[in-house]
C-alpha positions in Angstrom: 0.1 -0.2 0.0 1.4 3.4 -1.0 1.9 6.2 1.5 -0.9 8.2 0.0 -3.3 5.2 0.2 -2.5 4.5 3.9 -2.9 8.2 4.7 -6.3 8.4 2.8 -7.4 5.3 4.7 -6.2 6.8 8.2 -8.4 10.0 7.5 -11.4 8.1 6.2 -11.4 5.8 9.2 -11.4 8.7 11.5 -14.1 10.5 10.0 -12.0 13.0 7.8 -12.4 13.7 4.2 -9.5 13.1 2.0 -9.9 16.4 0.0 -7.4 17.2 -2.8 -6.3 20.3 -0.6 -5.8 18.0 2.4 -3.8 15.5 0.2 -1.7 18.3 -0.9 -0.7 19.6 2.3 -0.3 16.1 3.5 2.3 15.6 0.5 4.0 18.7 1.3 4.6 17.4 5.0 5.3 13.8 4.0 7.9 14.7 1.6 9.3 17.9 3.0 12.7 18.0 4.3 12.1 17.9 8.0 10.4 20.8 10.0 8.2 23.0 8.0 6.2 26.2 8.8 2.5 26.6 8.1 3.5 29.5 5.6 6.3 27.2 4.0 3.4 24.3 3.5 1.2 26.8 2.4 3.6 28.5 -0.3 4.4 24.7 -1.5 0.5 23.9 -1.8 -0.2 27.4 -3.3 2.2 26.8 -6.1 0.2 23.9 -7.3 -3.2 25.0 -6.2 -3.4 28.9 -6.2 -7.0 28.8 -4.5 -6.0 27.1 -1.4 -6.3 29.4 1.9 -4.0 29.7 4.7 -7.0 28.7 7.1 -7.1 25.4 5.3 -3.5 24.6 5.9 -4.1 25.6 9.7 -7.3 23.3 10.0 -5.7 20.6 8.3 -2.4 20.8 10.6 -4.8 20.6 13.5 -6.8 17.6 12.3 -3.3 15.9 11.6 -1.8 16.8 14.9 -5.0 15.3 16.5 -4.5 12.2 14.7 -0.7 12.0 15.7 0.4 11.9 11.9 2.4 15.3 12.5 4.3 16.8 15.4 3.9 20.4 16.3 7.4 22.0 17.9 8.7 25.4 18.6 12.2 24.9 17.0 13.2 28.5 18.3 12.6 30.4 15.3 9.7 32.2 16.3 7.3 29.9 13.9 5.9 26.9 15.0 6.9 23.9 12.9 5.4 20.8 11.7 6.9 17.2 10.8 5.5 14.1 9.4 5.8 11.6 12.1 3.4 8.8 11.5 5.9 6.1 10.7 8.8 7.6 12.2 10.2 6.7 15.6 9.4 9.5 18.1 12.6 11.8 18.4 13.4 15.3 20.1 16.1 17.8 19.6 18.8 19.5 21.7 19.1 23.2 20.1 21.9 25.4 21.2 20.8 29.1 22.1 24.2 30.2 20.8 25.1 28.6 17.8 21.8 27.2 16.7 23.2 23.7 16.4 20.4 21.2 16.5 21.3 17.6 18.0 18.8 14.5 17.9 17.8 13.2 21.6 16.7 9.7 21.8 13.0 9.2 22.7 13.8 7.1 25.6 14.9 10.0 27.9 11.1 11.5 27.6 9.5 8.2 27.7 11.2 7.3 30.9 9.8 10.9 32.2 6.4 10.1 30.9 6.3 7.1 32.7 7.4 8.6 36.1 5.0 11.4 35.6 2.2 9.0 35.1 3.4 6.7 38.0 3.5 9.5 40.2 0.3 11.7 39.4 -1.8 9.4 37.1 -1.4 12.2 34.5 -0.2 10.7 31.0 1.8 13.3 29.0 1.8 13.7 25.3 5.8 13.7 24.9 5.9 13.1 21.1 8.1 16.0 20.1 10.2 18.3 22.0 12.8 20.8 21.4 15.2 21.5 24.5 17.1 24.8 24.7 20.6 25.3 26.1 24.1 25.4 25.1 25.9 22.7 23.4 29.4 21.1 24.9 31.6 23.7 22.8 29.6 26.6 23.3 29.6 25.8 27.1 33.4 25.5 27.2 33.7 28.7 25.2 31.6 30.5 27.7 33.5 29.1 30.7 36.9 29.9 29.3 35.8 33.8 29.0 
């Protein structure tokens, strides 16, 4: 089954329509390179279909986030970014506030934290995709030397 067919099936089984605009938004996310802003997705879809509205992009992103097909993250750029995650291993990012280096963080760290929160409070957190800000080792060492 192709990835598009699989996505249409997920949408329909959850009661959502697979409109042409929604499928173009899905295509932009699935085949985009990493984290995309709503404006970037809108621009890509509008190049193919000039009649799409930005509100359609935002509504579709909301549905996809609810279905846990995309993640929504603040990567420190001032814009929320979205990434296709349905088939991916959950992952997180360490972002240096000084040099903007982005490093991947294994999901196990937050999975363990989620289990502790659940055991302690009964609250089940959604820890799908996080960006954690700080200083990378290189910048931290440079700051300590100055």
